[in-house]
PAMIFI-66550 format. One line per 5 residues: number of its first residue (from 1); for each residue x, z, y of N, C-alpha, C, O. Coordinates in nm, 2 decimals. Each point is the difference from the previous one (the first is absolute). Layout:
REM residues N
NUM = X,Z,Y,X,Z,Y,X,Z,Y,X,Z,Y; ...
This chain:
REM residues 210
1 = 0.17,-1.50,-1.96,0.06,0.12,0.14,-0.06,0.03,0.07,-0.07,-0.09,0.05; 0.05,0.21,-0.02,-0.11,0.09,0.09,0.07,0.02,0.17,0.10,0.06,0.04; -0.19,-0.12,-0.01,0.06,0.03,0.15,-0.05,0.13,0.13,-0.11,0.00,0.05; 0.20,0.08,-0.03,-0.07,0.11,0.09,0.04,0.01,0.17,0.10,0.06,0.04; -0.18,-0.11,0.03,0.05,-0.02,0.15,-0.02,0.16,0.04,-0.09,0.07,-0.03
6 = 0.21,-0.05,0.12,-0.01,0.14,0.08,0.00,-0.03,0.13,0.09,-0.04,0.07; -0.22,0.06,-0.04,0.01,0.02,0.17,-0.02,0.11,0.06,-0.09,0.08,-0.01; 0.22,-0.08,0.10,0.00,0.14,0.09,0.05,-0.07,0.11,0.02,-0.12,0.03; -0.01,0.25,0.04,0.11,0.02,0.11,0.08,0.05,-0.03,0.02,0.01,-0.13; 0.09,0.06,0.24,0.16,0.00,-0.04,0.04,0.04,-0.07,0.10,-0.06,-0.03
11 = -0.15,0.18,-0.05,0.01,0.08,-0.14,0.00,-0.11,-0.11,0.06,0.02,-0.11; -0.12,-0.14,0.14,-0.03,-0.10,-0.10,0.16,-0.09,0.08,0.10,-0.02,-0.07; -0.12,0.00,0.15,0.09,-0.13,0.04,0.18,0.11,-0.06,0.10,-0.06,-0.04; -0.10,0.16,0.05,0.16,0.09,-0.02,0.02,0.06,0.15,0.11,0.05,-0.01; -0.14,-0.03,0.11,0.08,0.05,0.10,0.07,0.12,-0.03,-0.05,0.10,-0.06
16 = 0.20,-0.12,0.10,0.09,0.11,0.01,-0.02,0.11,0.06,0.02,-0.03,0.12; -0.05,0.15,-0.12,-0.01,0.09,0.08,0.10,0.02,0.09,0.00,0.02,0.12; 0.13,-0.03,-0.23,0.14,0.04,0.06,0.06,-0.12,0.10,0.08,0.02,0.09; -0.13,-0.12,-0.14,0.05,-0.14,0.14,-0.07,-0.07,0.06,0.03,-0.05,0.11; -0.17,0.06,-0.19,-0.11,-0.06,0.12,0.03,-0.17,-0.09,-0.08,-0.09,0.04
21 = 0.17,0.06,-0.15,0.00,-0.15,-0.09,-0.08,0.01,-0.08,-0.10,0.07,0.03; 0.11,-0.13,-0.15,-0.07,-0.03,-0.11,0.11,0.04,-0.12,0.11,-0.06,-0.01; -0.17,0.16,-0.06,0.04,0.04,-0.13,0.01,-0.10,-0.08,-0.08,-0.09,0.02; 0.16,0.09,-0.09,0.04,-0.13,-0.15,-0.04,0.03,-0.08,0.00,0.12,-0.04; -0.05,-0.22,-0.02,-0.04,-0.05,-0.12,-0.02,0.15,-0.11,-0.10,0.05,-0.05
26 = 0.24,0.00,0.05,0.02,0.12,-0.08,-0.09,0.08,0.02,-0.05,0.06,-0.09; 0.03,-0.04,0.19,-0.08,0.18,0.07,-0.14,-0.04,-0.02,-0.07,0.04,-0.09; 0.03,-0.14,0.19,-0.16,-0.04,0.02,-0.07,0.01,-0.14,0.04,-0.03,-0.11; -0.20,0.10,0.15,-0.06,0.02,-0.12,-0.08,-0.11,-0.07,-0.03,0.01,-0.12; -0.01,-0.13,0.22,-0.01,-0.11,-0.06,0.12,-0.07,-0.09,-0.04,-0.09,-0.07
31 = 0.15,0.11,0.08,0.11,-0.07,-0.11,0.02,0.09,-0.10,0.03,-0.04,-0.11; -0.06,0.15,0.13,0.00,0.14,-0.10,-0.10,-0.03,-0.13,0.03,-0.01,-0.12; -0.18,-0.03,0.21,-0.12,-0.02,-0.08,0.00,-0.09,-0.06,-0.06,0.01,-0.11; 0.15,-0.15,0.13,0.00,-0.13,-0.11,0.09,0.04,-0.08,-0.01,-0.06,-0.11; 0.13,0.19,0.10,0.09,0.02,-0.09,-0.10,0.07,-0.08,0.02,-0.04,-0.12
36 = -0.12,0.14,0.14,-0.04,0.08,-0.06,-0.13,-0.10,-0.11,0.01,-0.01,-0.13; -0.08,-0.03,0.19,-0.09,-0.08,-0.06,0.07,-0.12,-0.08,-0.07,-0.03,-0.10; 0.19,-0.06,0.11,0.05,-0.07,-0.06,-0.04,-0.15,-0.01,-0.06,-0.05,0.10; 0.09,0.00,-0.17,0.01,-0.16,0.02,-0.16,-0.05,-0.03,-0.02,-0.12,0.01; -0.08,0.20,-0.05,-0.16,-0.05,0.02,-0.05,0.01,0.07,-0.12,0.03,0.00
41 = 0.20,-0.04,0.12,-0.09,0.08,0.14,0.13,-0.11,0.11,0.11,-0.05,-0.04; -0.16,0.04,0.15,0.05,-0.04,0.12,-0.04,0.04,0.12,-0.12,-0.02,0.04; 0.22,0.10,0.04,-0.07,0.07,0.08,0.06,-0.05,0.14,0.12,-0.02,0.03; -0.23,-0.01,0.06,0.02,-0.10,0.13,-0.03,0.09,0.10,-0.12,0.03,0.04; 0.27,0.02,0.03,0.00,0.09,0.14,-0.08,-0.08,0.12,0.03,-0.11,0.04
46 = -0.14,0.18,0.00,-0.06,-0.01,0.10,0.01,0.10,0.12,-0.11,0.03,0.06; 0.20,0.02,-0.03,-0.01,0.11,0.13,0.07,-0.04,0.11,0.11,-0.06,0.01; -0.19,0.11,0.09,0.02,-0.02,0.12,0.04,0.13,0.12,-0.09,0.07,0.02; 0.19,-0.04,0.03,0.01,0.09,0.11,-0.10,-0.01,0.07,-0.01,-0.12,0.05; -0.09,0.20,-0.03,-0.10,0.09,0.11,-0.14,-0.09,0.00,-0.08,-0.04,0.09
51 = 0.11,0.01,-0.28,-0.16,-0.05,-0.03,-0.13,0.09,-0.03,-0.01,0.07,-0.10; -0.08,-0.10,0.20,-0.11,0.09,-0.01,-0.15,-0.08,-0.08,-0.02,-0.11,-0.04; -0.06,0.22,0.03,-0.12,-0.05,-0.06,-0.07,-0.15,0.06,0.01,-0.11,-0.05; -0.09,0.16,0.17,-0.08,-0.06,0.09,0.06,-0.01,0.13,-0.05,-0.07,0.08; 0.16,0.14,-0.03,-0.01,0.04,0.14,0.12,-0.08,0.04,0.08,-0.03,-0.09
56 = -0.07,-0.01,0.22,0.02,-0.14,0.09,0.11,0.10,0.04,-0.03,0.11,0.06; 0.20,-0.16,-0.09,0.06,0.07,0.05,0.04,-0.05,0.14,0.06,-0.11,0.01; -0.08,0.18,0.11,0.03,-0.04,0.12,0.13,-0.09,0.08,-0.01,-0.05,0.12; 0.10,0.04,-0.19,0.09,-0.07,0.02,0.05,-0.10,-0.13,0.08,-0.10,0.01; -0.15,0.14,-0.10,0.04,-0.12,-0.12,-0.11,0.01,-0.07,-0.01,0.08,-0.10
61 = -0.09,-0.17,0.14,-0.13,-0.05,-0.06,-0.02,-0.04,-0.15,-0.11,-0.01,-0.05; 0.20,0.00,-0.01,0.03,-0.08,-0.12,0.06,0.11,-0.12,0.06,-0.04,-0.10; -0.09,0.18,0.14,-0.02,0.07,-0.10,-0.07,0.07,-0.06,0.00,0.10,-0.07; -0.10,-0.20,0.10,-0.17,0.03,-0.06,-0.03,-0.01,-0.14,-0.03,-0.11,-0.04; 0.04,0.20,-0.03,-0.02,-0.02,-0.14,-0.13,-0.11,-0.04,0.02,-0.09,-0.08
66 = -0.10,0.11,0.13,-0.16,-0.05,-0.01,0.06,-0.18,-0.01,-0.01,-0.08,-0.09; 0.06,0.07,0.20,0.02,-0.11,0.02,0.09,-0.09,-0.10,-0.01,-0.12,-0.02; 0.11,0.20,-0.05,0.13,-0.07,-0.06,-0.06,0.01,-0.15,0.05,-0.08,-0.09; -0.15,0.17,0.07,-0.02,0.01,-0.20,-0.05,-0.13,-0.05,0.04,-0.05,-0.10; -0.11,0.00,0.17,-0.07,-0.15,-0.06,0.10,-0.09,-0.03,0.04,-0.03,-0.12
71 = 0.00,-0.01,0.20,0.15,-0.10,-0.02,0.10,0.03,-0.05,0.09,-0.08,-0.02; -0.06,0.23,-0.01,0.11,0.04,-0.08,-0.04,0.00,-0.16,0.09,0.01,-0.08; -0.19,-0.01,0.05,-0.07,0.07,-0.11,-0.01,-0.17,-0.06,0.05,-0.02,-0.12; -0.12,-0.11,0.21,0.01,-0.12,-0.06,0.13,-0.06,-0.02,0.04,-0.08,-0.09; 0.05,0.14,0.21,0.14,-0.07,-0.02,0.08,0.08,-0.17,0.10,-0.06,-0.04
76 = -0.16,0.15,-0.01,0.05,0.05,-0.10,-0.05,-0.05,-0.14,0.07,-0.02,-0.10; -0.22,-0.01,0.10,-0.08,0.00,-0.10,0.05,-0.13,-0.13,0.05,-0.11,0.02; -0.07,0.17,-0.12,-0.11,0.12,-0.01,0.05,0.13,-0.05,0.08,0.01,-0.09; -0.13,0.10,0.17,0.02,0.11,-0.03,-0.02,0.08,-0.05,-0.11,0.04,0.06; 0.13,0.03,-0.13,-0.05,0.11,-0.11,0.02,0.14,0.04,-0.04,0.08,-0.08
81 = 0.08,-0.04,0.15,0.05,0.14,0.09,-0.02,0.00,0.15,0.07,-0.08,0.06; -0.14,0.16,0.01,0.01,0.01,0.12,0.08,0.14,0.05,-0.09,0.09,-0.01; 0.21,-0.04,0.05,0.02,0.14,0.02,-0.04,-0.02,0.16,0.06,-0.07,0.07; -0.16,0.13,-0.04,0.00,0.06,0.18,0.05,0.15,0.03,-0.05,0.10,-0.03; 0.20,-0.12,0.13,-0.01,0.12,0.05,0.01,0.02,0.13,0.12,0.02,0.03
86 = -0.18,-0.02,0.06,-0.04,0.02,0.14,-0.05,0.11,0.05,-0.03,0.10,-0.06; 0.02,-0.13,0.22,-0.04,0.12,0.03,0.06,0.13,0.11,-0.06,0.06,0.09; 0.19,-0.06,-0.12,0.10,0.06,0.10,0.01,-0.01,0.14,0.03,0.09,0.09; -0.04,-0.22,-0.08,0.04,-0.09,0.16,-0.15,0.04,0.03,0.00,0.07,0.10; -0.12,-0.08,-0.14,-0.17,0.02,0.03,0.01,0.11,0.08,-0.05,-0.02,0.11
91 = 0.14,0.20,-0.14,0.03,0.09,0.03,0.09,0.00,0.15,0.04,0.11,0.04; 0.00,-0.23,0.02,0.04,-0.01,0.15,-0.08,0.10,0.09,-0.10,0.06,-0.03; 0.16,-0.07,0.11,-0.13,0.09,0.10,0.01,-0.11,0.10,-0.04,0.05,0.11; 0.08,-0.21,-0.09,-0.07,-0.05,0.06,-0.14,-0.08,-0.05,-0.07,-0.08,0.06; 0.06,0.11,-0.21,-0.14,-0.04,-0.01,-0.11,0.13,-0.03,-0.12,0.00,-0.04
96 = 0.19,0.08,0.07,-0.12,0.14,0.00,-0.11,-0.02,-0.12,-0.11,0.03,0.03; 0.14,-0.07,-0.14,-0.07,-0.01,-0.11,-0.06,0.09,-0.10,0.08,0.05,-0.07; -0.20,-0.03,0.06,-0.02,0.14,-0.08,0.04,-0.05,-0.14,0.05,-0.11,-0.04; -0.08,0.25,-0.05,0.07,-0.06,-0.18,-0.17,-0.07,-0.05,0.01,-0.06,-0.11; -0.12,0.06,0.16,-0.08,-0.08,-0.02,0.02,-0.17,0.05,-0.05,-0.08,-0.07
101 = 0.09,0.06,0.15,0.03,-0.12,0.06,0.15,-0.07,-0.11,0.02,-0.10,-0.06; 0.04,0.18,0.09,0.11,-0.06,-0.14,-0.07,-0.05,-0.11,-0.02,-0.12,-0.03; -0.02,0.21,-0.02,-0.04,0.01,-0.14,-0.13,-0.13,0.02,-0.05,-0.06,-0.09; 0.02,0.04,0.22,-0.10,-0.12,-0.04,0.05,-0.09,0.03,-0.06,-0.10,-0.04; 0.19,0.05,0.10,0.10,-0.07,0.00,0.05,-0.04,-0.15,-0.03,-0.12,-0.03
106 = 0.10,0.19,-0.08,-0.03,-0.02,-0.09,-0.10,-0.03,-0.09,0.01,-0.09,-0.08; -0.10,0.14,0.08,-0.14,-0.10,-0.02,-0.01,-0.13,0.03,-0.02,-0.08,-0.09; 0.05,0.03,0.22,-0.01,-0.15,0.02,0.09,-0.09,-0.10,-0.02,-0.11,-0.04; 0.13,0.19,0.02,0.13,-0.10,-0.02,-0.04,-0.01,-0.15,0.03,-0.10,-0.05; -0.09,0.20,-0.03,-0.05,-0.02,-0.15,-0.11,-0.07,-0.01,-0.02,-0.05,-0.11
111 = -0.06,0.03,0.19,-0.12,-0.09,-0.01,0.05,-0.16,0.06,-0.04,-0.11,-0.03; 0.12,0.13,0.11,0.09,-0.18,0.00,0.05,0.00,-0.10,-0.04,-0.10,-0.06; 0.10,0.14,0.01,0.10,-0.03,-0.14,-0.09,-0.02,-0.12,0.01,-0.08,-0.09; -0.11,0.17,0.10,-0.11,-0.05,-0.10,-0.05,-0.11,-0.02,-0.02,-0.05,-0.10; -0.01,0.01,0.23,-0.11,-0.08,0.01,0.10,-0.14,0.02,-0.04,-0.09,-0.08
116 = 0.14,0.06,0.15,0.08,-0.11,0.00,0.11,0.02,-0.17,0.08,-0.10,0.00; -0.07,0.14,-0.05,0.06,0.01,-0.19,-0.12,-0.07,-0.08,0.01,-0.08,-0.09; -0.14,0.13,0.14,-0.10,-0.01,-0.13,-0.04,-0.18,0.02,-0.03,-0.07,-0.09; 0.04,0.04,0.24,-0.02,-0.12,0.07,0.12,-0.11,-0.07,-0.04,-0.10,-0.06; 0.17,0.12,0.09,0.07,-0.07,-0.02,0.09,-0.02,-0.14,0.06,-0.11,-0.03
121 = -0.06,0.24,-0.03,0.03,-0.01,-0.12,-0.07,0.05,-0.14,0.05,-0.01,-0.12; -0.18,0.06,0.17,-0.14,0.01,-0.11,0.01,0.12,-0.03,-0.08,0.05,-0.07; 0.19,0.03,0.12,-0.04,0.11,-0.07,0.09,0.13,0.13,0.05,-0.03,0.11; -0.06,0.14,-0.16,0.02,0.11,0.16,0.15,0.06,-0.09,-0.02,0.02,-0.12; 0.11,0.00,0.16,0.11,0.04,-0.05,-0.03,0.18,0.01,-0.09,0.05,0.06
126 = 0.20,0.03,-0.15,-0.02,0.15,-0.06,0.06,0.07,0.18,0.12,-0.01,0.05; -0.21,0.06,0.00,0.04,0.04,0.15,0.06,0.15,-0.02,-0.08,0.09,-0.05; 0.20,-0.06,0.08,0.04,0.15,0.02,0.03,0.05,0.11,0.11,-0.04,0.03; -0.17,0.12,0.07,0.00,0.07,0.11,0.07,0.08,0.00,-0.04,0.09,-0.06; 0.15,-0.07,0.12,0.09,0.10,0.00,0.00,0.07,0.20,0.03,-0.06,0.11
131 = -0.07,0.17,-0.14,-0.03,0.12,0.15,0.17,0.02,0.03,0.07,0.07,-0.07; -0.04,-0.13,0.17,0.18,0.02,0.00,0.03,0.17,0.04,-0.10,0.08,0.00; 0.21,-0.05,0.02,0.04,0.11,-0.03,-0.01,0.02,0.13,0.00,-0.08,0.10; 0.00,0.21,-0.10,-0.06,0.09,0.17,0.18,-0.02,0.08,0.12,0.00,-0.04; -0.18,-0.01,0.17,0.13,0.00,0.13,0.03,0.18,0.01,-0.09,0.08,0.03
136 = 0.22,-0.05,-0.05,0.02,0.13,0.04,0.04,0.04,0.11,0.04,-0.07,0.09; -0.06,0.21,-0.08,0.03,0.08,0.12,0.16,-0.08,0.09,0.03,0.03,0.12; 0.03,-0.10,-0.20,0.14,-0.08,0.06,-0.02,-0.11,0.08,0.08,-0.03,0.10; -0.17,-0.04,-0.14,-0.01,-0.09,0.12,-0.09,0.05,0.14,-0.04,-0.08,0.08; 0.02,0.22,-0.07,0.05,0.00,0.18,0.12,0.05,0.06,0.01,0.06,0.11
141 = 0.12,-0.11,-0.19,0.12,0.01,0.08,0.06,-0.10,-0.06,0.12,0.00,0.04; -0.15,-0.12,-0.14,0.06,-0.10,-0.04,-0.04,-0.11,0.12,-0.03,0.01,0.12; 0.04,-0.12,-0.20,0.00,-0.15,0.13,-0.15,-0.01,0.01,-0.04,-0.03,0.11; -0.06,0.04,-0.21,-0.10,-0.03,0.02,-0.09,0.05,0.04,-0.12,-0.03,-0.01; 0.20,0.17,0.11,-0.09,0.10,0.12,-0.13,-0.05,0.05,-0.11,0.04,-0.03
146 = 0.16,-0.15,0.12,-0.08,-0.06,0.10,-0.11,-0.06,-0.08,-0.10,-0.03,0.07; 0.07,-0.01,-0.24,-0.08,-0.06,-0.02,-0.09,0.08,-0.06,-0.12,-0.04,0.01; 0.15,0.17,-0.07,-0.07,0.09,-0.13,0.01,0.13,0.09,0.09,0.03,0.07; -0.21,0.04,-0.09,0.01,0.13,0.05,-0.10,0.09,-0.06,-0.10,-0.05,-0.04; 0.12,0.17,0.03,-0.07,0.09,-0.12,-0.13,0.00,-0.02,-0.05,0.07,-0.08
151 = -0.04,-0.16,0.16,-0.14,-0.01,-0.04,0.03,-0.12,-0.13,-0.08,-0.02,-0.09; 0.21,-0.06,0.12,0.01,-0.11,-0.14,0.06,0.07,-0.09,-0.05,-0.02,-0.11; 0.15,0.12,0.12,0.02,0.06,-0.12,-0.13,0.11,-0.10,0.00,0.01,-0.12; -0.09,0.03,0.20,-0.09,0.02,-0.05,-0.10,-0.08,-0.09,-0.04,0.02,-0.11; 0.03,-0.11,0.19,-0.05,-0.14,-0.06,0.02,-0.04,-0.11,-0.09,-0.04,-0.07
156 = 0.26,0.04,0.01,0.00,-0.06,-0.09,0.00,0.13,-0.11,0.02,-0.02,-0.12; -0.04,0.13,0.17,-0.01,0.10,-0.11,-0.09,-0.03,-0.10,0.00,0.02,-0.12; -0.11,-0.08,0.22,-0.17,-0.01,-0.03,-0.05,-0.11,-0.07,-0.10,0.01,-0.07; 0.20,-0.15,0.12,-0.09,-0.13,-0.04,0.00,-0.01,-0.16,-0.04,-0.10,-0.05; 0.08,0.20,-0.02,0.01,-0.07,-0.17,-0.14,0.02,-0.05,-0.04,-0.06,-0.09
161 = -0.05,0.18,0.19,-0.14,0.00,-0.06,-0.13,-0.10,0.04,-0.10,-0.05,-0.06; 0.18,0.03,0.20,-0.06,-0.19,0.03,0.02,-0.09,-0.08,-0.07,-0.08,-0.04; 0.18,0.09,0.02,0.05,-0.16,-0.08,-0.07,0.03,-0.12,-0.09,-0.08,-0.04; 0.10,0.19,-0.04,-0.07,0.01,-0.15,-0.13,-0.05,0.00,-0.03,-0.10,-0.08; -0.08,0.15,0.15,-0.11,-0.04,0.02,-0.01,-0.16,0.02,-0.06,-0.06,-0.09
166 = 0.15,-0.01,0.21,0.00,-0.12,-0.05,0.08,-0.11,-0.11,-0.03,-0.12,0.01; 0.11,0.17,-0.09,0.04,-0.07,-0.11,-0.12,0.07,-0.10,-0.02,-0.09,-0.09; -0.05,0.19,0.07,-0.06,0.02,-0.08,-0.15,-0.08,0.00,-0.06,-0.04,-0.10; 0.01,0.03,0.24,-0.11,-0.09,0.02,0.04,-0.19,-0.08,-0.07,-0.09,-0.05; 0.17,0.10,0.07,0.04,-0.14,-0.06,0.05,0.00,-0.10,0.03,-0.12,-0.02
171 = 0.00,0.21,-0.09,0.05,0.02,-0.15,0.16,-0.05,0.04,0.06,-0.08,-0.08; -0.01,0.11,0.19,0.16,-0.02,0.01,0.09,0.13,-0.05,-0.03,0.11,0.03; 0.13,-0.13,-0.10,0.08,0.11,-0.04,0.01,0.03,0.13,-0.02,-0.07,0.10; 0.09,0.24,-0.13,0.08,0.06,0.12,0.15,0.08,-0.01,0.06,0.01,-0.11; -0.04,0.01,0.19,0.13,0.08,0.02,-0.01,0.06,0.13,-0.01,-0.06,0.10
176 = 0.01,0.19,-0.10,0.04,0.10,0.13,0.15,0.04,0.01,0.05,0.11,-0.03; 0.01,-0.21,0.09,0.15,-0.01,0.00,0.07,0.17,0.04,0.10,0.05,-0.06; -0.17,0.01,0.16,0.09,0.09,0.04,-0.04,0.13,-0.07,0.01,0.11,0.05; -0.05,-0.14,-0.24,0.03,0.08,-0.08,0.13,0.00,-0.05,0.06,0.10,-0.05; -0.01,-0.25,0.06,0.10,-0.02,-0.08,0.15,-0.04,0.09,0.11,-0.03,-0.06
181 = -0.12,0.04,0.18,0.12,0.00,0.05,-0.05,0.01,0.18,-0.10,0.02,0.06; 0.23,-0.03,-0.03,-0.03,0.06,0.18,0.15,-0.08,0.09,0.12,-0.03,-0.02; -0.20,0.03,0.13,0.12,-0.08,0.10,0.11,0.07,0.02,0.01,0.12,-0.01; 0.10,-0.22,0.04,0.13,0.05,0.05,-0.01,0.12,0.11,-0.10,0.03,0.07; 0.21,0.02,-0.09,0.04,0.07,0.10,0.02,-0.08,0.12,-0.03,0.04,0.11
186 = 0.09,-0.15,-0.13,0.04,-0.05,0.15,-0.07,-0.04,0.11,0.04,-0.01,0.11; -0.17,-0.02,-0.16,-0.11,-0.06,0.08,-0.11,0.07,-0.06,-0.09,-0.06,0.06; 0.05,0.12,-0.12,-0.14,0.04,-0.04,-0.08,-0.06,-0.06,-0.08,0.04,-0.08; 0.10,-0.17,0.12,-0.09,-0.14,-0.07,0.05,-0.03,-0.17,-0.04,0.03,-0.11; 0.16,-0.12,0.16,0.02,-0.09,-0.08,0.07,0.07,-0.13,0.04,0.11,0.01
191 = -0.03,-0.17,-0.13,0.07,0.01,-0.15,0.11,-0.01,0.00,0.04,-0.12,0.02; 0.07,0.26,-0.06,0.07,-0.06,-0.04,0.03,-0.04,-0.13,-0.10,-0.05,-0.05; 0.22,0.04,-0.02,0.00,-0.06,-0.17,-0.07,0.07,-0.07,-0.07,-0.05,-0.08; 0.08,0.23,0.10,-0.10,0.08,-0.10,-0.13,-0.03,0.03,-0.08,0.05,-0.07; 0.05,-0.13,0.17,-0.15,-0.02,-0.01,-0.02,-0.13,-0.02,-0.12,-0.02,-0.01
196 = 0.17,-0.05,0.00,-0.04,-0.14,-0.04,-0.02,0.05,-0.13,-0.10,0.05,-0.03; 0.22,-0.06,-0.06,0.04,0.06,-0.14,-0.13,0.08,-0.03,-0.06,-0.04,-0.10; 0.02,0.13,0.15,-0.16,0.08,-0.06,-0.11,-0.11,0.01,-0.06,-0.01,-0.11; 0.02,-0.06,0.21,-0.08,-0.08,0.03,-0.01,-0.13,-0.11,-0.10,-0.05,-0.05; 0.23,0.02,0.06,0.01,-0.12,-0.12,-0.06,0.07,-0.15,-0.07,-0.07,-0.07
201 = 0.10,0.18,0.03,-0.04,0.07,-0.11,-0.08,0.02,-0.05,-0.01,0.00,-0.12; -0.09,0.03,0.23,-0.11,0.04,0.02,-0.14,-0.09,0.01,-0.12,0.02,-0.02; 0.19,-0.12,0.06,-0.09,-0.14,0.06,0.04,-0.07,-0.18,-0.10,-0.04,-0.06; 0.18,0.04,0.04,0.02,-0.08,-0.12,-0.09,0.09,-0.15,-0.04,-0.05,-0.10; 0.03,0.17,0.14,-0.06,0.05,-0.17,-0.15,-0.04,0.06,-0.07,-0.06,-0.08
206 = 0.03,0.08,0.21,-0.15,-0.05,0.05,-0.04,-0.16,-0.03,-0.10,-0.03,-0.08; 0.17,-0.06,0.15,-0.01,-0.13,-0.06,-0.04,-0.05,-0.17,-0.10,-0.06,-0.04; 0.19,0.10,-0.03,0.03,0.02,-0.13,-0.17,0.04,-0.08,-0.08,-0.04,-0.08; 0.10,0.15,0.17,-0.17,0.09,-0.10,-0.11,-0.10,0.10,-0.09,-0.02,-0.08; 0.07,-0.04,0.16,-0.13,-0.06,0.08,-0.06,-0.13,-0.08,-0.10,-0.06,0.05
């Protein structure tokens, strides 16, 4: 059985844009991915609300992805596939991060994953980089308006070109999620049921092709 670790933020956790709670198993893309891949795969959910690539949240210093990727991979090894979908929270106004800095954060996570798995299990898992869906203008009137601004919306539309370069550099698979799905109208940030379904479908096809 092949293991698939899905490492991400609230859109991997399954934040419900309508209620703020967690979406049920039958809706979350990670659970749908398990059904699509079948019994030959084990999909492991590692989503955390607010997770960044390398930036320290001023209120929650345990949401920095770079500090946790090593422990998570070692917890679940052997790991055959690693799906990384991060970057949305890096665009919060509090970090004032450029697209180059966000892409550099992704690069550091991949480097740490490669080195850790090469050492701990003797091979590097196949890595799939998912550039997250864009942040829509609905964010400006939604519950997260205080955390994201128009600059964040613009960054989210251009992030994929920077992420693709990082993925190519490491020989990773790549998906530009905004080409397939959009955030909900409720908050302009999180996926609704349709978004989760579309994301599961494209990730399943890509994982099988890696």
